[in-house]
C-alpha positions in Angstrom: 2.7 -17.6 64.7 -0.3 -18.6 66.8 1.0 -22.1 67.2 4.4 -20.8 68.4 2.6 -18.6 71.0 0.5 -21.5 72.3 3.7 -23.7 72.5 5.5 -21.0 74.6 2.5 -20.6 76.9 2.3 -24.4 77.3 6.0 -24.7 78.1 5.8 -21.9 80.6 2.8 -23.6 82.3 4.7 -26.9 82.4 7.7 -25.2 84.1 5.4 -23.6 86.7 3.8 -26.9 87.4 7.1 -28.7 87.7 8.5 -26.0 89.9 5.5 -26.2 92.2 5.7 -30.0 92.4 9.4 -29.8 93.3 8.7 -27.2 95.9 5.9 -29.3 97.4 8.2 -32.3 97.3 10.9 -30.4 99.2 8.3 -29.2 101.7 7.2 -32.8 102.2 10.8 -34.0 102.9 11.5 -34.4 106.6 14.0 -31.9 107.9 15.4 -34.4 110.4 14.7 -37.9 111.8 15.4 -39.4 115.2 16.3 -43.0 115.9 17.1 -44.7 119.1 18.5 -48.1 120.2 19.9 -49.8 123.3 23.5 -51.2 123.1 23.9 -54.0 123.9 20.3 -54.9 123.1 20.2 -57.4 126.1 20.8 -55.4 129.3 23.2 -57.1 131.7 24.8 -54.9 134.3 25.1 -51.8 132.1 24.3 -50.5 128.6 23.8 -47.2 126.7 20.9 -45.6 125.0 22.1 -44.3 121.6 20.0 -41.5 120.2 20.9 -40.4 116.6 19.6 -37.2 114.9 20.0 -37.3 111.1 19.6 -33.8 109.6 18.7 -33.1 106.0 21.4 -31.7 103.7 21.6 -27.9 103.9 20.0 -27.7 107.3 21.2 -27.7 110.9 19.9 -28.1 114.4 20.7 -26.0 117.4 23.3 -27.7 119.6 22.8 -28.7 123.3 24.4 -25.3 124.2 23.1 -22.7 121.8 24.8 -19.3 121.8 21.4 -17.5 122.1 19.2 -18.3 125.1 16.1 -17.7 123.0 17.0 -20.6 120.7 15.8 -24.1 121.5 18.6 -26.4 122.7 18.8 -30.0 121.5 17.9 -32.1 124.6 17.0 -35.6 125.6 14.7 -36.5 128.5 14.4 -40.2 129.7 11.8 -41.2 132.2 12.9 -43.1 135.3 12.7 -46.9 135.2 12.5 -49.1 138.4 15.8 -51.0 138.8 17.8 -48.7 136.5 20.1 -45.8 137.1 19.9 -43.6 134.0 22.9 -41.2 133.7 23.1 -37.8 132.1 23.2 -37.7 128.3 26.6 -37.1 126.8 26.2 -34.5 124.1 28.7 -33.8 121.3 30.2 -30.3 121.1 28.4 -28.0 118.6 30.1 -26.5 115.6 30.4 -22.7 115.6 29.2 -21.4 112.3 28.6 -17.8 111.1 25.4 -17.3 109.0 24.7 -14.1 107.0 21.1 -13.8 108.3 21.2 -15.6 111.7 24.7 -14.6 112.9 27.0 -16.9 114.9 25.4 -20.2 116.0 26.4 -23.4 117.8 24.9 -26.1 115.6 24.7 -29.8 114.7 24.7 -30.8 111.1 24.4 -34.0 109.1 24.3 -36.7 111.9 25.1 -36.8 115.6 24.7 -39.5 118.2 24.1 -38.9 121.9 24.9 -41.6 124.5 22.9 -42.0 127.7 24.5 -44.4 130.2 22.3 -47.0 131.8 23.2 -49.0 134.9 21.2 -51.8 136.3 21.0 -51.5 140.1 18.0 -53.7 141.0 15.2 -55.8 139.7 13.6 -54.5 136.5 9.8 -55.1 136.1 8.8 -57.6 133.4 7.7 -55.7 130.3 9.4 -52.5 131.3 10.0 -49.9 128.6 12.5 -47.1 128.2 10.4 -44.0 127.4 11.6 -40.5 126.8 11.6 -37.6 124.4 14.0 -35.7 122.0 13.5 -31.9 121.5 15.2 -30.0 118.8 15.0 -27.0 116.4 15.9 -27.2 112.8 17.1 -24.1 110.8 18.4 -23.2 107.4 20.8 -20.4 106.6 18.1 -17.8 106.9 15.4 -18.8 109.3 14.6 -21.3 112.1 11.5 -23.6 112.0 9.2 -24.4 114.8 10.7 -26.6 117.5 9.9 -30.3 117.3 9.6 -33.1 119.9 9.8 -36.9 119.1 9.1 -39.7 121.6 11.4 -42.6 122.5 9.7 -45.9 123.4 11.9 -49.0 123.5 11.3 -52.4 125.1 13.8 -53.5 127.7 15.3 -57.0 127.3 16.9 -58.1 130.5 19.6 -60.8 130.8 18.0 -63.2 133.4 21.5 -64.6 134.2 22.5 -61.3 135.8 20.9 -61.0 139.2 20.1 -57.7 140.9 22.7 -58.3 143.5 25.4 -58.7 140.9 24.1 -55.8 138.9 24.2 -53.5 142.0 28.0 -54.1 141.9 28.3 -52.6 138.5 29.7 -49.5 140.0 32.4 -51.7 141.6 35.5 -52.7 139.8 37.2 -56.0 141.0 41.0 -56.0 141.1 43.4 -58.8 141.7 47.2 -58.3 142.1 49.7 -60.8 143.4 47.0 -62.8 145.2 45.5 -59.7 146.7 41.8 -59.3 145.7 39.9 -56.2 146.4 37.2 -53.9 144.9 37.3 -50.3 143.8 34.0 -48.6 144.6 32.6 -45.6 142.9 32.4 -43.7 146.2 36.0 -44.3 147.2 38.9 -42.0 146.3 41.9 -42.8 148.5 42.2 -46.4 147.5 42.1 -45.8 143.8 44.6 -43.0 144.1 46.9 -45.4 146.0 46.4 -48.1 143.3 47.3 -45.4 140.7 50.5 -44.5 142.5 51.6 -48.2 142.7 50.6 -48.7 139.0 52.9 -45.8 138.0 55.8 -47.2 140.0 55.3 -50.6 138.3 55.3 -48.9 134.9 59.0 -48.2 135.4 59.9 -51.9 135.1 57.5 -52.8 132.2 59.3 -54.0 129.0 58.3 -50.9 127.1 60.2 -48.6 129.5 63.2 -50.7 130.1 65.3 -49.2 127.2 65.0 -45.8 128.9 65.9 -46.9 132.4 69.7 -47.1 132.0 69.6 -43.7 130.3 67.7 -42.3 133.3 70.5 -43.6 135.5 73.1 -41.9 133.3 71.1 -38.7 133.4 70.8 -38.9 137.2 74.6 -39.1 137.4 75.0 -36.1 135.1 72.7 -33.9 137.0 74.1 -35.0 140.4 77.2 -32.9 139.7 75.1 -29.9 140.5 74.1 -28.9 144.0 71.0 -30.5 145.7 68.5 -27.7 144.8 69.4 -27.7 141.1 69.3 -31.6 141.0 65.9 -31.6 142.7 64.6 -29.0 140.3 65.8 -31.2 137.3 63.9 -34.1 138.9 60.8 -32.0 139.2 61.0 -31.0 135.5 61.5 -34.6 134.5 58.4 -35.5 136.5 56.4 -32.7 134.9 57.3 -34.2 131.5 55.8 -37.6 132.6 52.7 -36.0 134.1 52.1 -33.8 131.1 51.8 -36.8 128.8 49.5 -38.6 131.2 47.4 -35.5 131.5 47.0 -35.3 127.7 46.2 -39.0 127.3 43.8 -38.9 130.3 41.8 -36.1 128.8 41.7 -37.8 125.4 40.8 -41.1 127.0 38.0 -39.8 129.2 36.5 -37.3 126.8 36.8 -39.2 123.5 33.6 -41.1 124.1 31.6 -37.9 124.2 33.6 -36.0 121.6 34.0 -38.7 119.0 31.4 -41.3 119.9 34.1 -44.0 120.5 36.5 -44.4 123.4 40.2 -43.8 122.7 42.1 -46.7 124.3 45.4 -46.5 126.2 48.2 -47.2 123.8 46.0 -46.7 120.8 48.3 -44.0 119.5 50.7 -46.7 118.4 48.2 -47.9 115.8 48.9 -44.7 113.8 51.9 -45.0 111.4 53.0 -41.4 111.8 53.3 -41.8 115.6 55.3 -45.1 115.4 57.7 -43.5 112.8 58.2 -40.5 115.1 59.1 -42.7 118.0 61.4 -44.9 115.9 63.2 -41.8 114.5 63.6 -40.2 118.0 64.9 -43.4 119.5 67.3 -44.0 116.6 68.7 -40.5 116.9 69.2 -40.8 120.6 70.8 -44.2 120.1 73.3 -43.0 117.4 74.0 -40.0 119.6 75.3 -42.3 122.3 77.5 -44.2 120.0 80.3 -41.7 120.2 82.8 -44.0 118.4 81.0 -43.6 115.1 81.6 -40.7 112.8 78.5 -39.2 111.2 76.3 -36.1 111.3 72.7 -36.0 112.3 70.2 -33.5 110.9 70.3 -30.2 112.8 66.6 -30.6 113.6 67.4 -33.7 115.6 69.9 -31.9 117.7 67.3 -29.3 118.2 65.4 -31.7 120.4 68.0 -31.1 123.0 67.6 -34.4 125.0 70.2 -33.3 127.5 70.0 -34.4 131.2 71.5 -31.1 132.4 68.9 -28.8 131.0 65.3 -28.1 131.9 64.0 -28.7 128.4 66.0 -31.9 128.1 64.7 -33.4 131.3 61.1 -32.5 130.3 61.6 -34.3 127.0 63.1 -37.3 128.7 60.1 -37.5 131.0 57.7 -37.2 128.1 59.5 -39.9 126.1 59.5 -42.2 129.1 55.8 -41.8 129.6 55.0 -42.3 125.9 57.0 -45.5 125.8 55.1 -46.9 128.8 51.7 -46.7 127.1 51.8 -49.9 125.0 52.4 -51.9 128.2 49.6 -51.7 130.8 50.6 -53.0 134.3 48.2 -55.4 136.0 46.7 -52.6 138.1 46.1 -50.1 135.3 43.2 -51.6 133.3 40.9 -51.8 136.3 41.9 -48.3 137.4 40.9 -47.0 134.0 37.6 -48.9 134.2 37.0 -47.1 137.5 38.2 -43.7 136.2 35.9 -43.5 133.2 32.9 -43.9 135.5 33.9 -41.0 137.7 33.5 -37.2 137.3 36.0 -35.8 134.9 38.2 -34.2 137.5 38.4 -37.3 139.6 39.1 -39.5 136.6 41.8 -37.3 135.3 43.4 -37.0 138.8 43.5 -40.8 139.1 45.3 -41.1 135.8 47.7 -38.2 136.7 48.6 -40.1 139.9 49.9 -42.9 137.7 52.3 -40.4 136.2 53.3 -39.2 139.7 54.1 -42.9 140.6 56.1 -43.3 137.5 58.2 -40.2 138.3 58.5 -40.9 142.0 61.7 -43.1 142.0 63.6 -40.5 139.9 62.3 -37.7 142.0 63.4 -39.4 145.2 66.9 -40.1 143.8 67.2 -36.5 142.6 66.8 -35.4 146.2 69.9 -37.3 147.2 72.5 -36.5 144.5 75.4 -37.8 146.6 74.2 -41.4 145.8 74.8 -40.8 142.1 78.3 -39.4 142.7 79.3 -42.8 143.9 78.7 -44.2 140.4 81.9 -45.1 138.3 83.6 -42.0 136.9 84.0 -41.4 133.2 86.5 -43.4 131.2 86.8 -45.9 128.4 84.9 -48.6 130.3 82.0 -46.3 131.2 82.0 -45.0 127.6 81.6 -48.6 126.4 78.7 -49.1 128.8 77.1 -45.9 127.4 77.5 -47.2 123.9 75.8 -50.5 124.8 72.9 -48.5 126.1 72.9 -46.7 122.7 72.5 -50.1 121.1 69.6 -50.8 123.4 67.9 -47.7 122.1 68.6 -48.7 118.5 67.0 -52.1 119.2 63.9 -50.3 120.4 63.9 -48.2 117.3 64.3 -51.3 115.1 61.3 -52.8 116.8 59.0 -49.8 116.1 60.4 -49.4 112.5 59.8 -53.1 112.0 56.2 -52.7 112.9 55.7 -50.7 109.7 58.2 -52.4 107.4 57.8 -56.1 108.2 54.8 -58.4 108.7 54.1 -59.2 112.3 55.9 -60.8 114.1 59.0 -60.6 111.8 59.9 -57.3 113.4 61.8 -59.3 116.1 64.4 -60.3 113.5 65.2 -56.6 113.1 65.7 -56.4 116.8 67.9 -59.5 116.8 70.1 -58.0 114.1 70.8 -55.0 116.3 71.6 -57.4 119.2 74.1 -59.2 117.0 75.7 -55.9 115.9 76.0 -54.8 119.6 77.6 -58.1 120.7 80.1 -58.0 117.8 81.0 -54.4 118.7 81.4 -55.4 122.3 83.8 -58.3 121.4 85.8 -56.1 119.1 86.0 -53.1 121.3 86.9 -54.8 124.6 90.5 -55.9 123.6 91.2 -52.3 122.7 90.5 -51.4 126.4 92.2 -54.3 128.2 94.6 -57.1 127.4 93.7 -59.2 130.5 92.4 -62.6 129.7 89.7 -62.8 132.3 87.7 -59.7 131.1 88.1 -60.8 127.5 86.8 -64.3 128.4 83.8 -62.9 130.4 82.9 -60.4 127.7 83.1 -63.0 124.9 81.0 -65.5 126.9 78.5 -62.8 127.7 78.2 -61.8 124.0 77.7 -65.4 122.9 75.1 -66.0 125.6 73.2 -62.8 124.6 73.2 -63.8 120.9 72.1 -67.4 121.7 69.4 -66.2 124.0 68.3 -63.6 121.5 68.1 -66.2 118.8 66.0 -68.6 120.9 63.7 -65.7 122.0 63.3 -64.5 118.4 62.4 -68.0 117.2 59.8 -68.3 119.9 58.3 -64.8 119.3 58.1 -65.4 115.5 56.7 -68.9 115.8 53.1 -68.3 114.8 52.2 -72.0 115.2 53.2 -73.7 118.5 55.6 -76.6 118.1 53.2 -79.1 119.7 50.2 -80.9 118.3 46.8 -80.5 119.9 45.9 -84.2 119.4 47.5 -87.3 118.2 48.2 -87.1 114.5 47.4 -83.4 114.4 50.1 -81.2 113.0 51.3 -77.8 114.4 50.2 -76.2 111.2 46.6 -77.2 112.1 47.0 -75.4 115.4 47.8 -72.1 113.6 44.4 -72.4 111.8 42.6 -72.4 115.2 42.5 -68.6 115.0 40.3 -66.7 112.6 40.7 -63.0 111.9 38.0 -61.0 113.6 35.3 -59.3 111.6 31.7 -58.5 112.2 30.8 -61.3 109.9 33.1 -64.0 111.4 32.0 -62.9 114.9 28.3 -63.2 114.0 28.8 -66.6 112.4 30.8 -67.9 115.4 28.0 -66.9 117.8 25.4 -68.6 115.6 27.4 -71.9 115.9 26.3 -72.4 119.5 29.9 -72.7 120.6 32.0 -70.8 123.1 33.4 -67.8 121.3 36.8 -66.3 122.3 37.9 -62.9 121.0 41.5 -62.1 121.7 42.4 -58.4 121.3 46.0 -57.9 120.5 48.4 -55.7 118.4 51.9 -56.0 117.1 53.0 -53.0 119.2 51.6 -54.5 122.5 54.5 -56.3 124.3 52.2 -57.5 127.1 50.1 -59.1 124.3 53.2 -60.9 123.0 53.8 -62.2 126.5 50.4 -63.7 126.7 50.8 -65.1 123.2 54.0 -67.0 124.1 53.1 -68.0 127.7 49.4 -68.9 127.3 48.4 -69.5 123.7 51.6 -71.5 122.9 51.0 -73.6 126.0 49.9 -77.2 125.2 47.6 -77.2 128.2 45.8 -74.0 126.9 45.6 -75.4 123.4 44.1 -78.6 124.6 41.5 -76.6 126.6 40.5 -74.7 123.5 40.1 -77.9 121.6 38.2 -79.7 124.4 35.7 -76.9 124.8 35.3 -76.6 121.0 36.1 -72.9 121.1 35.6 -70.6 118.2 38.7 -68.5 118.5 38.9 -65.1 116.9 41.9 -62.8 116.8 41.1 -59.1 116.8 44.4 -57.5 115.6 44.4 -53.8 116.5 47.7 -52.9 115.0 46.1 -50.5 112.6 43.9 -47.6 113.6 41.0 -48.7 111.3 40.9 -52.3 112.5 37.3 -53.7 112.9 38.1 -54.9 116.4 38.3 -51.4 117.9 34.5 -51.0 117.7 33.9 -54.2 119.7 36.5 -53.3 122.2 34.8 -50.0 122.7 31.4 -51.7 123.2 32.9 -54.1 125.8 34.3 -51.1 127.7 37.9 -52.3 127.2 40.4 -49.7 128.4 43.5 -51.2 126.8 45.0 -54.4 125.6 45.6 -57.2 126.1 42.0 -57.9 126.5 40.0 -61.2 125.9 36.3 -61.7 125.7 34.8 -65.2 126.2 31.1 -65.6 125.2 29.2 -68.6 126.6 27.1 -70.3 123.9 24.0 -68.2 123.1 25.0 -65.4 125.5 25.7 -61.7 124.6 27.4 -61.1 128.0 31.1 -62.2 127.9 33.5 -63.2 130.6 36.4 -60.7 130.1 40.1 -61.1 131.0 41.9 -57.8 131.3 45.7 -57.2 131.1 48.1 -60.1 131.8 46.7 -63.5 132.7 47.9 -67.1 132.9 46.8 -70.5 131.5 44.9 -71.6 134.6 43.0 -68.3 134.5 42.0 -68.9 130.8 41.0 -72.6 131.6 38.9 -71.5 134.5 37.1 -68.9 132.4 36.5 -71.5 129.6 35.1 -74.0 132.2 32.8 -71.3 133.5 31.6 -70.5 129.9 31.3 -74.2 129.0 29.1 -74.8 132.0 26.6 -72.3 130.6 27.0 -70.0 133.5 27.1 -66.4 132.5 29.4 -64.3 134.6 28.1 -62.4 137.6 30.4 -59.6 136.7 31.8 -58.5 133.3 35.4 -58.7 134.6 36.8 -62.1 135.4 39.6 -61.9 137.9 42.1 -64.6 138.7 42.4 -66.0 142.2 
């Protein structure tokens, strides 16, 4: 009996000791930790200070904008450094949480990262350091602990190849278009807005939008049957559809860095399967809807989209679809415009992107003001109905391309497009004799159909040829050429940079038609291939077709605002020469020669002459 009592007392004492030890251990655990780094670590013309707050499980910190003014806001202070322009920290939005004891709070939990932009505008003293502080207050679900402050003290490593004079131009974005070279300055507004307007007009003739252009012409004819005021109103609604999409994408693009810690790139929505399938289904429905000679029924929900040219909702939807289809293709002027826009205040940046939408809608808006021009178009009849059906096939070819992105390995989706082309040409040859018995039209239509099929076959073979049909050197096979490219990953990139060779990273995607253009005109060019060989280039292909591709992170670090985008690193350098948008073989060779000479770029954007 006595032994049992002593055993129970001993067990109770052990429990008390263990509980006390656990409590002490919990008290000793840090409630939060702060880490900071500079990215990239070698400061060229610009960089970012990345400050991360890791919060212990079950705790939270007050956000930068607490709901109660008596609570301590999370904040970062950075001391001035000679030669650097340090921007305002970009804080993430807080989570609104209701606590039983504390009430409603705006908090951070788990881990958050704040970005502080750094721009080099002059000489930086040797041995300079980036010094600052982080203030925060940690709470649990019942009480808040005393505020804490931690210091930031980081050494600054300066790239000596970037001179102060070049760095002071960091707020300037060079632009080259049709031999016209100029610079967008951060303090200018009118020129960037004009560039945006021109870029929007160019968007109308990009390959991504071409399938919609004939349909816009048909729509213009349909609405022209109304009086001028109604026609102009339809044109305005169509324009609003375009501008609305650009507004949404502009806000996502310009705010994604602060909201999600990584920039959303123009056209990136096509890396999500659900988005691609939505576009493919809509295009297919519209295409089949224009093939009036076929008997079938579409789901009622598809008809509910109401893509009619003589309704306000239909014009708005057509405008939105046109804007969405333009996003995988960036005109030559658009990437530098985005690079300028992301550095501006939010309202200015959004306004500049919206101006692209205005430019894209401008031709249709002007035509809608003169409906009498459209009334001169050919009237309805069998011939015009056949033309309309051919345009329906054009939409089906576009739908086949987008569906092929998800069903077939890249670049085999082009064979799906070719199949639709063959189908359309066979239909044209069969249908024409039903409309006319004259030999000349029959001959012209047949010759046109044969030419289209032959041209489509040649183009499909070229687009699906992953290895150029030339050898890089005597006795070297074309199959060897295809092995020039390695798939990008953090590991292959690090290994390539350690090899003391020029490193070229080509950012591309199956849905990017401008990327396909560069692939076929530049990287299948024997001259370009010889230059890659002669400079002993380590070539990496960053395929961004999927939303989780590893190349997205590097593109974000490089400040890329869309693809195509190419980064060329001189041996031993962390500052690349970058080629934005569409470029040619001479531009690539010139950049390789600059990198091979060991000269780091004076600006991060290399512009062709």
